[in-house]
MDAnalysis code that builds the backbone (N, CA, C; Angstrom):
import MDAnalysis as mda
import numpy as np

u = mda.Universe.empty(615, n_residues=205, atom_resindex=np.repeat(np.arange(205), 3), trajectory=True)
u.add_TopologyAttr("name", ["N", "CA", "C"] * 205)
u.add_TopologyAttr("resid", np.arange(1, 206))
u.add_TopologyAttr("resname", ["MET", "ARG", "GLN", "ILE", "ASN", "LEU", "LEU", "PRO", "LYS", "GLU", "ILE", "ALA", "GLU", "LYS", "ARG", "ARG", "ALA", "ARG", "GLU", "ILE", "THR", "LEU", "LEU", "ILE", "GLY", "ALA", "ALA", "GLY", "LEU", "GLY", "LEU", "ILE", "ALA", "LEU", "LEU", "VAL", "VAL", "VAL", "PHE", "LEU", "ILE", "GLN", "SER", "ALA", "ARG", "ILE", "SER", "ALA", "GLU", "ASN", "ASN", "HIS", "LEU", "ALA", "ASP", "VAL", "LYS", "ARG", "GLN", "ASN", "ALA", "ALA", "LEU", "GLN", "ARG", "ARG", "VAL", "ASN", "GLU", "LEU", "GLN", "GLN", "PHE", "ALA", "GLN", "ILE", "GLN", "GLN", "THR", "VAL", "GLN", "THR", "LYS", "GLU", "GLN", "LEU", "LEU", "ALA", "GLN", "LEU", "THR", "GLN", "ASP", "GLU", "VAL", "ARG", "TRP", "SER", "VAL", "LEU", "LEU", "ASN", "ASP", "VAL", "SER", "LEU", "VAL", "ILE", "PRO", "THR", "ASP", "VAL", "TRP", "LEU", "THR", "THR", "PHE", "SER", "GLY", "SER", "ILE", "GLN", "SER", "SER", "ALA", "GLY", "THR", "GLY", "GLN", "ALA", "ASN", "ALA", "SER", "ILE", "GLY", "ASN", "ILE", "SER", "MET", "ALA", "GLY", "SER", "THR", "PHE", "THR", "HIS", "LEU", "ASP", "VAL", "ALA", "LYS", "TRP", "LEU", "SER", "ARG", "LEU", "ALA", "LEU", "VAL", "ARG", "GLU", "PHE", "THR", "PHE", "PRO", "TYR", "LEU", "THR", "LEU", "SER", "ALA", "LYS", "SER", "GLY", "ASP", "PRO", "THR", "ALA", "GLU", "ILE", "VAL", "THR", "PHE", "ASN", "SER", "SER", "VAL", "GLU", "LEU", "SER", "THR", "ALA", "ALA", "LEU", "ARG", "ARG", "ASN", "GLN", "PRO", "GLY", "SER", "GLU", "ARG", "ASN", "PRO"])
u.atoms.positions = np.array([
    [116.526, -76.661, -23.057],
    [117.039, -75.938, -21.907],
    [116.005, -76.030, -20.777],
    [116.404, -76.290, -19.649],
    [115.498, -76.438, -18.495],
    [115.170, -75.073, -17.932],
    [113.781, -74.853, -17.744],
    [113.359, -73.578, -17.179],
    [113.399, -73.659, -15.657],
    [113.834, -72.542, -15.086],
    [113.928, -72.474, -13.624],
    [112.887, -71.482, -13.156],
    [111.953, -71.926, -12.291],
    [110.895, -71.081, -11.741],
    [111.390, -70.500, -10.435],
    [111.549, -69.168, -10.442],
    [112.049, -68.501, -9.249],
    [110.934, -68.019, -8.335],
    [109.632, -68.193, -8.789],
    [108.518, -67.735, -7.960],
    [108.320, -68.685, -6.791],
    [107.854, -68.126, -5.728],
    [107.579, -68.998, -4.575],
    [106.519, -70.053, -4.921],
    [106.568, -71.114, -4.206],
    [105.659, -72.235, -4.445],
    [104.209, -71.824, -4.220],
    [103.942, -70.959, -3.253],
    [102.568, -70.554, -2.957],
    [101.961, -69.797, -4.125],
    [102.779, -68.939, -4.769],
    [102.264, -68.171, -5.905],
    [101.931, -69.083, -7.067],
    [102.770, -70.070, -7.310],
    [102.499, -71.018, -8.393],
    [101.214, -71.806, -8.137],
    [100.979, -72.174, -6.884],
    [99.766, -72.916, -6.552],
    [98.532, -72.037, -6.722],
    [98.652, -70.754, -6.330],
    [97.526, -69.842, -6.521],
    [97.220, -69.651, -8.002],
    [98.310, -69.571, -8.825],
    [98.099, -69.417, -10.260],
    [97.367, -70.631, -10.824],
    [97.809, -71.809, -10.412],
    [97.134, -73.021, -10.901],
    [95.683, -73.057, -10.431],
    [95.450, -72.611, -9.221],
    [94.073, -72.599, -8.689],
    [93.198, -71.657, -9.516],
    [93.776, -70.461, -9.866],
    [93.003, -69.537, -10.697],
    [92.702, -70.138, -12.062],
    [93.742, -70.809, -12.628],
    [93.519, -71.424, -13.939],
    [92.432, -72.488, -13.865],
    [92.491, -73.283, -12.802],
    [91.462, -74.322, -12.646],
    [90.094, -73.694, -12.457],
    [90.049, -72.599, -11.654],
    [88.779, -71.908, -11.424],
    [88.224, -71.355, -12.733],
    [89.153, -70.768, -13.529],
    [88.712, -70.228, -14.822],
    [88.195, -71.338, -15.737],
    [88.906, -72.465, -15.721],
    [88.460, -73.596, -16.550],
    [87.093, -74.097, -16.105],
    [86.913, -74.191, -14.784],
    [85.622, -74.649, -14.258],
    [84.519, -73.653, -14.608],
    [84.847, -72.346, -14.462],
    [83.864, -71.317, -14.811],
    [83.504, -71.355, -16.278],
    [84.552, -71.518, -17.134],
    [84.283, -71.594, -18.573],
    [83.436, -72.816, -18.902],
    [83.774, -73.943, -18.222],
    [82.990, -75.158, -18.441],
    [81.547, -74.957, -17.985],
    [81.392, -74.284, -16.819],
    [80.040, -74.005, -16.325],
    [79.268, -73.114, -17.272],
    [79.933, -72.067, -17.795],
    [79.267, -71.190, -18.755],
    [78.878, -71.957, -20.023],
    [79.807, -72.827, -20.457],
    [79.493, -73.625, -21.648],
    [78.309, -74.543, -21.408],
    [78.283, -75.135, -20.190],
    [77.156, -76.017, -19.857],
    [75.854, -75.235, -19.801],
    [75.930, -74.039, -19.189],
    [74.728, -73.200, -19.125],
    [74.261, -72.828, -20.532],
    [75.238, -72.464, -21.397],
    [74.873, -72.122, -22.774],
    [74.228, -73.313, -23.480],
    [74.795, -74.513, -23.226],
    [74.222, -75.721, -23.832],
    [72.798, -75.965, -23.335],
    [72.600, -75.776, -22.023],
    [71.270, -75.958, -21.457],
    [70.276, -74.945, -22.028],
    [70.772, -73.712, -22.222],
    [69.906, -72.692, -22.818],
    [69.506, -73.079, -24.230],
    [70.482, -73.578, -25.001],
    [70.188, -74.006, -26.370],
    [69.178, -75.161, -26.365],
    [69.408, -76.162, -25.477],
    [68.482, -77.287, -25.383],
    [67.090, -76.814, -24.978],
    [67.041, -75.869, -24.032],
    [65.762, -75.332, -23.582],
    [65.019, -74.641, -24.721],
    [65.756, -73.846, -25.497],
    [65.124, -73.146, -26.618],
    [64.600, -74.128, -27.658],
    [65.405, -75.177, -27.927],
    [64.976, -76.182, -28.907],
    [63.713, -76.894, -28.422],
    [63.722, -77.318, -27.138],
    [62.555, -78.012, -26.589],
    [61.336, -77.099, -26.541],
    [61.575, -75.821, -26.235],
    [60.457, -74.869, -26.213],
    [59.849, -74.723, -27.600],
    [60.724, -74.681, -28.626],
    [60.223, -74.588, -29.992],
    [59.424, -75.833, -30.360],
    [59.933, -77.004, -29.939],
    [59.206, -78.241, -30.230],
    [57.863, -78.263, -29.512],
    [57.872, -77.866, -28.243],
    [56.614, -77.853, -27.485],
    [55.622, -76.884, -28.117],
    [56.119, -75.725, -28.547],
    [55.244, -74.751, -29.196],
    [54.650, -75.323, -30.479],
    [55.502, -76.018, -31.259],
    [55.013, -76.624, -32.500],
    [53.976, -77.703, -32.203],
    [54.240, -78.530, -31.161],
    [53.288, -79.578, -30.800],
    [51.980, -78.976, -30.300],
    [52.069, -77.891, -29.549],
    [50.867, -77.225, -29.066],
    [50.047, -76.672, -30.231],
    [50.748, -76.105, -31.215],
    [50.046, -75.604, -32.401],
    [49.368, -76.741, -33.160],
    [50.098, -77.867, -33.279],
    [49.524, -79.036, -33.955],
    [48.324, -79.566, -33.176],
    [48.454, -79.600, -31.827],
    [47.344, -80.064, -31.004],
    [46.138, -79.143, -31.161],
    [46.384, -77.849, -31.225],
    [45.288, -76.898, -31.417],
    [44.605, -77.120, -32.772],
    [45.406, -77.387, -33.812],
    [44.827, -77.675, -35.130],
    [43.964, -78.927, -35.091],
    [44.486, -79.964, -34.404],
    [43.737, -81.219, -34.303],
    [42.431, -80.998, -33.551],
    [42.496, -80.197, -32.480],
    [41.281, -79.916, -31.719],
    [40.255, -79.165, -32.573],
    [40.733, -78.223, -33.378],
    [39.815, -77.493, -34.257],
    [39.181, -78.430, -35.283],
    [40.015, -79.331, -35.845],
    [39.482, -80.292, -36.806],
    [38.451, -81.215, -36.158],
    [38.773, -81.674, -34.933],
    [37.835, -82.545, -34.215],
    [36.533, -81.812, -33.915],
    [36.648, -80.549, -33.539],
    [35.450, -79.759, -33.259],
    [34.597, -79.599, -34.523],
    [35.269, -79.348, -35.654],
    [34.538, -79.210, -36.917],
    [33.857, -80.529, -37.289],
    [34.578, -81.645, -37.095],
    [33.993, -82.945, -37.388],
    [32.825, -83.249, -36.463],
    [32.953, -82.874, -35.207],
    [31.863, -83.115, -34.257],
    [30.634, -82.307, -34.630],
    [30.847, -81.051, -35.069],
    [29.709, -80.254, -35.523],
    [29.045, -80.902, -36.724],
    [29.871, -81.438, -37.634],
    [29.330, -82.109, -38.814],
    [28.530, -83.349, -38.414],
    [29.076, -84.104, -37.455],
    [28.371, -85.299, -36.971],
    [27.043, -84.906, -36.353],
    [27.056, -83.819, -35.572],
    [25.816, -83.363, -34.947],
    [24.789, -82.943, -36.000],
    [25.274, -82.305, -37.079],
    [24.361, -81.900, -38.147],
    [23.764, -83.118, -38.844],
    [24.613, -84.158, -39.053],
    [24.128, -85.348, -39.748],
    [23.273, -86.231, -38.851],
    [23.410, -86.067, -37.548],
    [22.665, -86.901, -36.621],
    [21.166, -86.743, -36.801],
    [20.724, -85.522, -37.101],
    [19.306, -85.296, -37.284],
    [18.772, -86.056, -38.497],
    [19.616, -86.199, -39.538],
    [19.187, -86.969, -40.707],
    [19.087, -88.456, -40.376],
    [20.006, -88.932, -39.530],
    [19.927, -90.330, -39.093],
    [18.649, -90.566, -38.298],
    [18.287, -89.591, -37.453],
    [17.050, -89.712, -36.692],
    [15.834, -89.674, -37.611],
    [15.881, -88.800, -38.618],
    [14.772, -88.729, -39.582],
    [14.642, -90.047, -40.337],
    [15.802, -90.604, -40.760],
    [15.771, -91.880, -41.479],
    [15.193, -92.985, -40.600],
    [15.578, -92.999, -39.325],
    [15.049, -94.003, -38.411],
    [13.547, -93.834, -38.234],
    [13.098, -92.575, -38.148],
    [11.663, -92.314, -38.022],
    [10.910, -92.787, -39.254],
    [11.488, -92.517, -40.439],
    [10.854, -92.956, -41.685],
    [10.766, -94.478, -41.738],
    [11.845, -95.159, -41.363],
    [11.838, -96.622, -41.372],
    [10.790, -97.173, -40.406],
    [10.692, -96.547, -39.241],
    [9.695, -96.988, -38.265],
    [8.282, -96.811, -38.806],
    [8.040, -95.651, -39.452],
    [6.712, -95.402, -40.015],
    [6.419, -96.343, -41.173],
    [7.453, -96.651, -41.970],
    [7.247, -97.587, -43.075],
    [6.883, -98.975, -42.550],
    [7.567, -99.406, -41.482],
    [7.253, -100.705, -40.895],
    [5.839, -100.712, -40.328],
    [5.462, -99.614, -39.663],
    [4.113, -99.518, -39.115],
    [3.074, -99.517, -40.228],
    [3.365, -98.765, -41.308],
    [2.437, -98.723, -42.448],
    [2.288, -100.095, -43.074],
    [3.424, -100.819, -43.194],
    [3.365, -102.166, -43.774],
    [2.500, -103.088, -42.918],
    [2.617, -102.952, -41.598],
    [1.802, -103.785, -40.707],
    [0.320, -103.432, -40.809],
    [0.047, -102.125, -40.938],
    [-1.349, -101.687, -40.980],
    [-2.020, -101.999, -42.314],
    [-1.227, -102.049, -43.380],
    [-1.813, -102.221, -44.716],
    [-1.610, -103.616, -45.290],
    [-1.039, -104.537, -44.526],
    [-0.769, -105.849, -45.097],
    [-2.061, -106.603, -45.439],
    [-3.165, -106.259, -44.754],
    [-4.450, -106.873, -45.070],
    [-5.324, -105.960, -45.920],
    [-4.701, -104.949, -46.528],
    [-5.441, -104.014, -47.370],
    [-5.718, -104.623, -48.744],
    [-6.893, -104.330, -49.260],
    [-7.235, -104.686, -50.639],
    [-7.232, -103.388, -51.447],
    [-6.355, -103.315, -52.428],
    [-6.277, -102.105, -53.248],
    [-7.175, -102.278, -54.469],
    [-8.259, -101.561, -54.443],
    [-9.262, -101.710, -55.498],
    [-8.734, -101.240, -56.847],
    [-7.837, -100.280, -56.832],
    [-7.286, -99.809, -58.102],
    [-6.511, -100.918, -58.811],
    [-5.847, -101.783, -58.029],
    [-5.129, -102.916, -58.627],
    [-6.112, -103.902, -59.239],
    [-7.203, -104.145, -58.524],
    [-8.205, -105.075, -59.049],
    [-8.853, -104.524, -60.313],
    [-9.133, -103.220, -60.321],
    [-9.694, -102.614, -61.531],
    [-8.726, -102.738, -62.701],
    [-7.458, -102.575, -62.416],
    [-6.461, -102.723, -63.482],
    [-6.440, -104.161, -64.002],
    [-6.552, -105.135, -63.092],
    [-6.565, -106.538, -63.518],
    [-7.793, -106.822, -64.383],
    [-8.925, -106.244, -64.003],
    [-10.144, -106.438, -64.805],
    [-9.987, -105.820, -66.186],
    [-9.354, -104.643, -66.230],
    [-9.181, -103.976, -67.529],
    [-8.286, -104.779, -68.461],
    [-7.426, -105.631, -67.896],
    [-6.531, -106.434, -68.736],
    [-7.228, -107.651, -69.346],
    [-8.332, -108.102, -68.722],
    [-8.969, -109.338, -69.207],
    [-10.330, -109.079, -69.851],
    [-10.890, -107.890, -69.687],
    [-12.226, -107.661, -70.238],
    [-12.183, -107.683, -71.767],
    [-13.102, -108.415, -72.405],
    [-13.139, -108.443, -73.885],
    [-13.435, -107.053, -74.446],
    [-13.002, -106.831, -75.658],
    [-13.147, -105.506, -76.267],
    [-14.601, -105.142, -76.526],
    [-15.470, -106.158, -76.679],
    [-16.868, -105.870, -76.969],
    [-17.750, -105.992, -75.726],
    [-17.139, -105.902, -74.557],
    [-17.878, -105.919, -73.297],
    [-17.543, -104.642, -72.539],
    [-18.568, -104.003, -71.986],
    [-18.308, -102.821, -71.165],
    [-19.114, -102.904, -69.872],
    [-18.501, -102.411, -68.815],
    [-19.125, -102.475, -67.500],
    [-19.875, -101.180, -67.211],
    [-20.990, -101.358, -66.510],
    [-21.777, -100.188, -66.105],
    [-21.709, -99.961, -64.597],
    [-21.483, -101.025, -63.830],
    [-21.311, -100.880, -62.375],
    [-20.222, -101.818, -61.896],
    [-19.581, -101.406, -60.829],
    [-18.525, -102.221, -60.200],
    [-18.581, -101.900, -58.715],
    [-18.914, -102.895, -57.906],
    [-18.987, -102.668, -56.460],
    [-18.421, -103.877, -55.734],
    [-17.799, -103.623, -54.600],
    [-17.193, -104.711, -53.841],
    [-17.304, -104.478, -52.362],
    [-17.136, -105.540, -51.610],
    [-17.174, -105.453, -50.150],
    [-16.176, -106.453, -49.580],
    [-15.673, -106.110, -48.391],
    [-14.702, -106.951, -47.706],
    [-15.281, -107.380, -46.374],
    [-15.071, -108.626, -46.022],
    [-15.526, -109.117, -44.731],
    [-14.699, -108.494, -43.617],
    [-15.295, -108.343, -42.470],
    [-14.592, -107.726, -41.330],
    [-13.419, -108.567, -40.869],
    [-13.454, -109.871, -41.105],
    [-12.364, -110.760, -40.686],
    [-11.407, -111.055, -41.815],
    [-11.374, -110.200, -42.848],
    [-10.510, -110.434, -44.003],
    [-9.068, -110.531, -43.574],
    [-8.374, -111.510, -44.139],
    [-6.951, -111.663, -43.865],
    [-6.643, -112.619, -42.739],
    [-7.679, -113.075, -42.011],
    [-7.430, -113.962, -40.882],
    [-7.739, -115.412, -41.203],
    [-8.298, -115.651, -42.394],
    [-8.678, -117.010, -42.753],
    [-7.540, -117.778, -43.399],
    [-7.903, -118.942, -43.964],
    [-6.933, -119.784, -44.624],
    [-6.602, -119.233, -46.003],
    [-5.518, -119.799, -46.592],
    [-5.106, -119.369, -47.926],
    [-6.224, -119.648, -48.924],
    [-6.428, -118.679, -49.835],
    [-7.440, -118.768, -50.886],
    [-8.865, -118.748, -50.344],
    [-9.028, -118.475, -49.057],
    [-10.378, -118.340, -48.517],
    [-10.992, -117.045, -49.017],
    [-12.330, -117.006, -49.056],
    [-13.013, -115.805, -49.527],
    [-12.928, -114.721, -48.471],
    [-12.512, -113.530, -48.884],
    [-12.434, -112.395, -47.967],
    [-13.438, -111.317, -48.348],
    [-14.193, -111.538, -49.400],
    [-15.171, -110.555, -49.842],
    [-15.687, -110.926, -51.219],
    [-16.409, -110.024, -51.828],
    [-16.935, -110.303, -53.155],
    [-17.052, -109.015, -53.946],
    [-17.151, -109.181, -55.251],
    [-17.315, -108.065, -56.181],
    [-18.477, -108.371, -57.100],
    [-19.326, -107.370, -57.285],
    [-20.441, -107.487, -58.230],
    [-20.195, -106.525, -59.385],
    [-20.370, -107.024, -60.601],
    [-20.146, -106.220, -61.803],
    [-21.303, -106.412, -62.766],
    [-21.818, -105.306, -63.225],
    [-22.881, -105.342, -64.230],
    [-22.362, -104.676, -65.490],
    [-22.853, -105.152, -66.638],
    [-22.384, -104.581, -67.884],
    [-23.254, -104.952, -69.056],
    [-22.751, -104.661, -70.219],
    [-23.504, -104.935, -71.449],
    [-22.551, -105.451, -72.504],
    [-23.128, -106.196, -73.457],
    [-22.373, -106.690, -74.602],
    [-23.381, -106.964, -75.725],
    [-22.973, -107.746, -76.702],
    [-23.858, -107.936, -77.861],
    [-24.499, -109.310, -77.910],
    [-23.849, -110.346, -77.351],
    [-24.403, -111.707, -77.416],
    [-24.158, -112.406, -76.089],
    [-24.898, -113.490, -75.894],
    [-24.685, -114.321, -74.707],
    [-23.300, -114.989, -74.761],
    [-22.817, -115.235, -75.969],
    [-21.475, -115.808, -76.109],
    [-20.415, -114.849, -75.554],
    [-20.627, -113.572, -75.770],
    [-19.702, -112.583, -75.206],
    [-19.756, -112.591, -73.678],
    [-20.949, -112.832, -73.144],
    [-21.074, -112.923, -71.684],
    [-20.290, -114.123, -71.173],
    [-20.389, -115.250, -71.881],
    [-19.634, -116.443, -71.479],
    [-18.132, -116.180, -71.558],
    [-17.715, -115.447, -72.604],
    [-16.293, -115.096, -72.716],
    [-15.847, -114.235, -71.526],
    [-16.700, -113.290, -71.172],
    [-16.400, -112.427, -70.026],
    [-16.244, -113.246, -68.734],
    [-17.138, -114.206, -68.562],
    [-17.080, -115.024, -67.350],
    [-15.801, -115.859, -67.311],
    [-15.413, -116.395, -68.469],
    [-14.183, -117.195, -68.512],
    [-12.951, -116.332, -68.299],
    [-13.017, -115.077, -68.741],
    [-11.885, -114.169, -68.535],
    [-11.713, -113.825, -67.048],
    [-12.827, -113.721, -66.341],
    [-12.743, -113.419, -64.907],
    [-11.969, -114.502, -64.153],
    [-12.085, -115.738, -64.636],
    [-11.394, -116.844, -63.968],
    [-9.882, -116.738, -64.100],
    [-9.412, -115.891, -65.022],
    [-7.968, -115.739, -65.212],
    [-7.333, -114.798, -64.187],
    [-8.141, -114.015, -63.501],
    [-7.616, -113.076, -62.515],
    [-7.298, -113.847, -61.239],
    [-6.049, -113.785, -60.798],
    [-5.604, -114.618, -59.673],
    [-6.296, -114.265, -58.362],
    [-6.775, -113.026, -58.245],
    [-7.431, -112.644, -56.997],
    [-8.892, -113.080, -56.929],
    [-9.445, -113.533, -58.056],
    [-10.866, -113.887, -58.128],
    [-11.052, -115.397, -58.030],
    [-12.137, -115.794, -57.384],
    [-12.554, -117.202, -57.360],
    [-14.065, -117.255, -57.558],
    [-14.527, -118.400, -58.047],
    [-15.958, -118.667, -58.229],
    [-16.684, -117.563, -59.003],
    [-16.250, -117.258, -60.221],
    [-17.023, -116.293, -61.027],
    [-18.361, -116.910, -61.448],
    [-19.417, -116.150, -61.331],
    [-20.730, -116.687, -61.725],
    [-21.640, -115.548, -62.178],
    [-22.695, -115.946, -62.907],
    [-23.672, -114.997, -63.437],
    [-24.942, -115.039, -62.610],
    [-25.512, -113.874, -62.403],
    [-26.842, -113.811, -61.788],
    [-27.892, -113.360, -62.801],
    [-27.404, -112.811, -63.939],
    [-28.349, -112.369, -64.971],
    [-27.625, -112.265, -66.301],
    [-28.278, -112.709, -67.364],
    [-27.808, -112.493, -68.727],
    [-29.047, -112.456, -69.606],
    [-29.426, -111.260, -70.044],
    [-30.695, -111.120, -70.767],
    [-30.554, -110.087, -71.858],
    [-31.302, -110.331, -72.962],
    [-31.333, -109.384, -74.065],
    [-32.249, -108.215, -73.728],
    [-31.928, -107.110, -74.326],
    [-32.740, -105.920, -74.121],
    [-34.126, -106.119, -74.709],
    [-35.112, -105.471, -74.118],
    [-36.476, -105.581, -74.620],
    [-36.654, -104.917, -75.971],
    [-35.731, -104.062, -76.339],
    [-35.814, -103.369, -77.628],
    [-35.207, -104.263, -78.706],
    [-35.997, -104.763, -79.651],
    [-35.453, -105.679, -80.675],
    [-34.443, -105.022, -81.599],
    [-34.447, -103.723, -81.654],
    [-33.497, -103.039, -82.536],
    [-32.156, -102.768, -81.837],
    [-32.125, -102.931, -80.516],
    [-30.901, -102.601, -79.785],
    [-29.871, -103.712, -79.864],
    [-30.333, -104.993, -79.808],
    [-29.420, -106.134, -79.836],
    [-28.329, -106.007, -78.762],
    [-28.768, -105.682, -77.554],
    [-27.843, -105.543, -76.426],
    [-28.183, -106.584, -75.376],
    [-27.155, -107.221, -74.852],
    [-27.322, -108.188, -73.766],
    [-26.763, -107.552, -72.490],
    [-27.585, -107.492, -71.480],
    [-27.124, -106.985, -70.181],
    [-26.865, -108.176, -69.263],
    [-25.927, -108.010, -68.356],
    [-25.575, -109.119, -67.463],
    [-25.168, -108.569, -66.099],
    [-25.346, -109.436, -65.129],
    [-24.821, -109.203, -63.781],
    [-23.918, -110.371, -63.422],
    [-22.720, -110.084, -62.994],
    [-21.774, -111.144, -62.639],
    [-21.153, -110.835, -61.283],
    [-20.682, -111.887, -60.639],
    [-20.059, -111.732, -59.325],
    [-18.858, -112.651, -59.224],
    [-17.937, -112.282, -58.375],
    [-16.773, -113.121, -58.067],
    [-16.497, -113.030, -56.572],
    [-15.864, -114.058, -56.050],
    [-15.384, -114.026, -54.675],
    [-13.925, -113.559, -54.682],
    [-13.561, -112.795, -53.672],
    [-12.178, -112.338, -53.522],
    [-11.406, -113.311, -52.640],
    [-10.266, -113.784, -53.135],
    [-9.421, -114.661, -52.328],
    [-8.379, -113.840, -51.573],
    [-7.647, -114.500, -50.698],
    [-6.601, -113.814, -49.932],
    [-5.472, -113.324, -50.829],
    [-5.446, -113.775, -52.091],
    [-4.434, -113.275, -53.031],
    [-4.628, -111.795, -53.312],
    [-5.821, -111.256, -52.998],
    [-6.082, -109.839, -53.234],
    [-5.474, -108.950, -52.155],
    [-5.035, -109.545, -51.047],
    [-4.439, -108.755, -49.975],
    [-3.074, -108.250, -50.401],
    [-2.719, -107.078, -49.921],
    [-1.436, -106.471, -50.290],
    [-0.261, -107.404, -49.998],
    [-0.285, -108.029, -48.838],
    [0.855, -108.851, -48.434],
    [1.045, -110.077, -49.325],
    [-0.022, -110.491, -50.033],
    [0.063, -111.683, -50.881],
    [0.249, -111.345, -52.348],
    [0.352, -110.079, -52.672],
    [0.592, -109.705, -54.060],
    [2.063, -109.900, -54.391],
    [2.403, -110.186, -55.629],
    [3.795, -110.474, -56.010],
    [4.749, -109.373, -55.576],
    [5.666, -109.710, -54.668],
    [6.660, -108.746, -54.214],
    [6.098, -107.670, -53.300],
    [4.775, -107.642, -53.112],
    [4.126, -106.589, -52.323],
    [4.537, -105.210, -52.780],
    [4.850, -105.093, -54.058],
    [5.360, -103.820, -54.586],
    [4.442, -103.189, -55.618],
    [3.299, -103.769, -55.849],
    [2.399, -103.220, -56.853],
    [1.809, -101.924, -56.325],
    [1.907, -100.898, -57.116],
    [1.412, -99.584, -56.708],
    [-0.017, -99.370, -57.199],
    [-0.815, -98.636, -56.418],
    [-2.187, -98.353, -56.848],
    [-2.170, -97.605, -58.178],
])
């Protein structure tokens, strides 16, 4: 059945205008609501990112404090290395007498004993050629026979730091009941006695 509109045309147009206005208003409200929702979501994300950034900054600050604390140890290590290098330079021409005494104790015959041990180093030690004499050692001692003295002299030749072992005295005691032979011996010190020329430069006094 066909509907007949008896209202004037102007009223119908006003009604349509109101409906359109209401639709536009509803659409605007919906858009505003959507924008509010988007704003709230973005605000929550920004807040979360800010919190994460704050956490990262705190972690970085803690790490930086740790680095600063460890920096002093790095400086100490560098200072130690510098001092070790300086010590190595200053002691490379050093003769460690305790090492030489240990070497002598390894080769001395069981029936020979020393009464004196003295040594000297030349002022220019360490500047000469390889195996050049840098000083000398004088050793006096006692034993029972001249053969023991000869054994002692041959044993000195086995020490790598020594060169030219020789005797200045080998004599029996004036007491016929003592049967003691006293001797004086000397050796030249080669550059092998210097710290820098010792095996590995790691031998400790």
